[in-house]
Kinemage of the C-alpha trace (Angstrom):
@kinemage 1
@onewidth
@group {chain A} dominant
@subgroup {mainchain}
@vectorlist {calphas} color= white
{ca pro a 1} P 11.511 -3.960 10.462
{ca asn a 2} L 10.588 -5.719 7.192
{ca ile a 3} L 12.934 -3.628 4.986
{ca val a 4} L 16.496 -4.931 4.682
{ca leu a 5} L 19.570 -3.654 2.863
{ca lys a 6} L 21.364 -6.596 1.291
{ca ala a 7} L 25.021 -6.269 0.278
{ca ile a 8} L 26.236 -8.254 -2.727
{ca glu a 9} L 29.899 -8.587 -3.662
{ca ala a 10} L 30.695 -6.672 -6.847
{ca asp a 11} L 33.631 -7.015 -9.231
{ca his a 12} L 35.727 -3.841 -9.335
{ca thr a 13} L 39.402 -2.849 -9.161
{ca val a 14} L 39.065 -2.407 -5.394
{ca pro a 15} L 36.735 -4.210 -2.970
{ca ala a 16} L 33.215 -3.040 -3.839
{ca leu a 17} L 29.605 -3.885 -3.116
{ca ser a 18} L 26.327 -3.801 -4.945
{ca tyr a 19} L 23.153 -3.391 -2.896
{ca ala a 20} L 19.495 -4.287 -2.937
{ca val a 21} L 16.744 -2.889 -0.748
{ca met a 22} L 14.582 -5.909 0.061
{ca glu a 23} L 11.131 -6.200 1.589
{ca his a 24} L 10.500 -9.320 3.651
{ca arg a 25} L 6.827 -10.344 3.597
{ca lys a 26} L 5.334 -13.195 5.598
{ca lys a 27} L 2.868 -15.274 3.613
{ca leu a 28} L 0.766 -18.230 4.689
{ca leu a 29} L 2.113 -21.515 3.345
{ca glu a 30} L -0.047 -22.864 0.526
{ca lys a 31} L -0.828 -26.091 2.416
{ca phe a 32} L -2.591 -24.024 5.116
{ca ser a 33} L -4.773 -22.114 2.681
{ca gly a 34} L -8.403 -22.408 3.708
{ca val a 35} L -7.628 -23.556 7.276
{ca pro a 36} L -9.819 -21.697 9.813
{ca gln a 37} L -8.162 -18.904 11.805
{ca his a 38} L -8.529 -20.638 15.191
{ca glu a 39} L -6.748 -23.756 13.850
{ca leu a 40} L -3.945 -21.635 12.370
{ca arg a 41} L -3.516 -19.915 15.725
{ca gln a 42} L -3.280 -23.276 17.514
{ca leu a 43} L -0.787 -24.629 14.965
{ca lys a 44} L 1.365 -21.566 15.527
{ca leu a 45} L 1.153 -21.922 19.318
{ca asp a 46} L 2.182 -25.575 18.945
{ca gly a 47} L 5.343 -24.434 17.137
{ca thr a 48} L 4.315 -25.257 13.584
{ca asp a 49} L 5.754 -22.897 10.999
{ca ile a 50} L 2.721 -21.800 8.978
{ca thr a 51} L 4.314 -18.994 6.979
{ca gln a 52} L 7.095 -18.456 4.495
{ca thr a 53} L 9.104 -15.291 4.026
{ca leu a 54} L 9.070 -13.753 0.574
{ca lys a 55} L 12.094 -11.577 -0.150
{ca ile a 56} L 11.054 -8.933 -2.662
{ca pro a 57} L 13.602 -6.540 -4.171
{ca leu a 58} L 12.425 -2.918 -4.224
{ca val a 59} L 15.533 -1.115 -5.506
{ca ala a 60} L 18.899 -2.508 -6.590
{ca cys a 61} L 22.126 -0.565 -7.021
{ca thr a 62} L 25.114 -1.967 -8.887
{ca gly a 63} L 27.705 0.438 -7.495
{ca asp a 64} L 31.036 0.474 -9.329
{ca thr a 65} L 31.359 -2.878 -11.040
{ca met a 66} L 31.967 -4.717 -14.240
{ca ile a 67} L 29.433 -7.119 -15.677
{ca gly a 68} L 29.298 -10.431 -13.828
{ca asn a 69} L 27.029 -13.104 -12.390
{ca his a 70} L 26.111 -10.919 -9.414
{ca leu a 71} L 24.122 -8.642 -11.768
{ca tyr a 72} L 21.992 -11.592 -12.915
{ca arg a 73} L 20.821 -12.473 -9.399
{ca pro a 74} L 17.098 -12.176 -8.522
{ca glu a 75} L 17.833 -9.027 -6.516
{ca phe a 76} L 18.627 -7.322 -9.836
{ca thr a 77} L 16.469 -9.230 -12.302
{ca asn a 78} L 13.298 -8.699 -10.254
{ca ala a 79} L 13.829 -5.179 -8.894
{ca pro a 80} L 11.389 -2.589 -10.272
{ca ile a 81} L 14.141 0.054 -10.091
{ca val a 82} L 17.830 -0.533 -10.782
{ca ile a 83} L 20.414 2.179 -10.273
{ca thr a 84} L 23.518 1.357 -12.255
{ca glu a 85} L 26.818 2.813 -13.240
{ca cys a 86} L 27.549 2.863 -16.943
{ca thr a 87} L 30.803 4.657 -17.438
{ca phe a 88} L 31.605 4.058 -21.091
{ca phe a 89} L 29.517 4.588 -24.235
{ca glu a 90} L 32.010 4.839 -27.098
{ca glu a 91} L 32.607 1.694 -29.156
{ca asp a 92} L 36.379 1.962 -28.787
{ca his a 93} L 36.143 2.203 -24.977
{ca lys a 94} L 35.117 -1.421 -24.345
{ca lys a 95} L 38.700 -2.311 -23.414
{ca arg a 96} L 38.874 0.667 -21.040
{ca ala a 97} L 35.695 -0.530 -19.363
{ca gln a 98} L 37.201 -3.996 -18.854
{ca val a 99} L 40.492 -2.648 -17.498
{ca gly a 100} L 38.755 -0.255 -15.072
{ca lys a 101} L 36.079 -2.878 -14.277
{ca his a 102} L 33.195 -0.607 -15.205
{ca leu a 103} L 30.113 -1.180 -17.342
{ca his a 104} L 29.999 -0.325 -21.029
{ca val a 105} L 26.697 0.474 -22.760
{ca asp a 106} L 26.946 -2.888 -24.554
{ca asp a 107} L 26.884 -4.607 -21.133
{ca leu a 108} L 23.728 -2.671 -20.370
{ca val a 109} L 22.138 -4.050 -23.553
{ca asp a 110} L 22.635 -7.583 -22.201
{ca leu a 111} L 21.450 -6.709 -18.700
{ca leu a 112} L 18.268 -5.046 -19.945
{ca gln a 113} L 17.287 -8.375 -21.520
{ca val a 114} L 17.004 -9.953 -18.050
{ca trp a 115} L 16.328 -7.004 -15.752
{ca lys a 116} L 12.563 -6.576 -15.461
{ca ala a 117} L 12.981 -3.090 -14.007
{ca glu a 118} L 10.527 -0.472 -15.160
{ca his a 119} L 13.199 2.145 -14.483
{ca val a 120} L 16.967 1.787 -14.927
{ca val a 121} L 18.780 4.877 -13.696
{ca ile a 122} L 22.284 5.431 -15.029
{ca thr a 123} L 24.858 7.146 -12.848
{ca his a 124} L 28.642 7.441 -12.987
{ca thr a 125} L 29.172 8.246 -16.646
{ca ser a 126} L 32.498 9.432 -17.977
{ca arg a 127} L 32.900 13.208 -18.001
{ca arg a 128} L 34.457 12.858 -21.465
{ca thr a 129} L 31.071 11.855 -22.853
{ca thr a 130} L 28.327 14.484 -23.207
{ca leu a 131} L 24.678 13.825 -22.412
{ca asp a 132} L 23.840 14.033 -26.108
{ca gln a 133} L 26.476 11.408 -26.940
{ca ile a 134} L 25.171 9.165 -24.164
{ca lys a 135} L 21.569 9.496 -25.363
{ca lys a 136} L 22.590 8.699 -28.945
{ca ala a 137} L 24.548 5.641 -27.834
{ca ile a 138} L 21.610 4.416 -25.736
{ca asn a 139} L 19.134 4.868 -28.582
{ca lys a 140} L 21.482 3.263 -31.111
{ca arg a 141} L 22.598 0.282 -29.047
{ca ile a 142} L 19.638 -0.397 -26.776
{ca gly a 143} L 16.697 0.342 -29.054
{ca cys a 144} L 13.409 2.128 -28.514
{ca asp a 145} L 11.486 -0.156 -26.135
{ca asp a 146} L 14.265 -0.711 -23.640
{ca ala a 147} L 15.712 2.794 -24.063
{ca glu a 148} L 12.462 4.238 -22.666
{ca arg a 149} L 13.176 2.417 -19.392
{ca val a 150} L 16.616 4.036 -19.126
{ca his a 151} L 17.023 7.370 -17.352
{ca leu a 152} L 20.143 9.452 -16.836
{ca leu a 153} L 20.396 10.754 -13.292
{ca met a 154} L 22.313 13.811 -14.475
{ca asp a 155} L 19.760 14.741 -17.193
{ca his a 156} L 17.942 17.328 -15.071
{ca lys a 157} L 15.988 18.851 -17.961
{ca thr a 158} L 14.423 15.576 -19.154
{ca asn a 159} L 13.817 14.435 -15.579
{ca arg a 160} L 11.979 17.682 -14.764
{ca leu a 161} L 9.771 17.334 -17.869
{ca arg a 162} L 8.979 13.702 -16.937
{ca tyr a 163} L 8.124 14.819 -13.390
{ca glu a 164} L 5.854 17.613 -14.593
{ca lys a 165} L 3.937 15.222 -16.872
{ca gln a 166} L 3.121 13.056 -13.867
């Protein structure tokens, strides 16, 4: 009952949504810290709100979208895992990304500066671009530190090796 799927309007050529899986945790309000349990119980029975609800993102998914303010919301910036589309990786495909309202690897560079996610999983790449080309573009444009956080969903070989090392 404390896990909620939150829909967030995305920006795509057709109506689209991004999503975040959120955990709602009740936490005692700071002003009641140190108050004995029996007093807290009585306050609650008297109708006093003694807790606050923390909304913690667990996983966020961009869905099909272009870059926009919705991807800078706390649901994305604070999620430990972000699943994102990134359709275009070639330098000369930036315009195509804008027209189709998809993400380009250069958009991902900007997003990785604010997303705190330990893991960013890329889906929905163009079939015209090979895995090797995608990996080269990620390493070239994103750089070593942030590139280590990025995983390609369709890279079964690397994903299996990562899994076996765990």
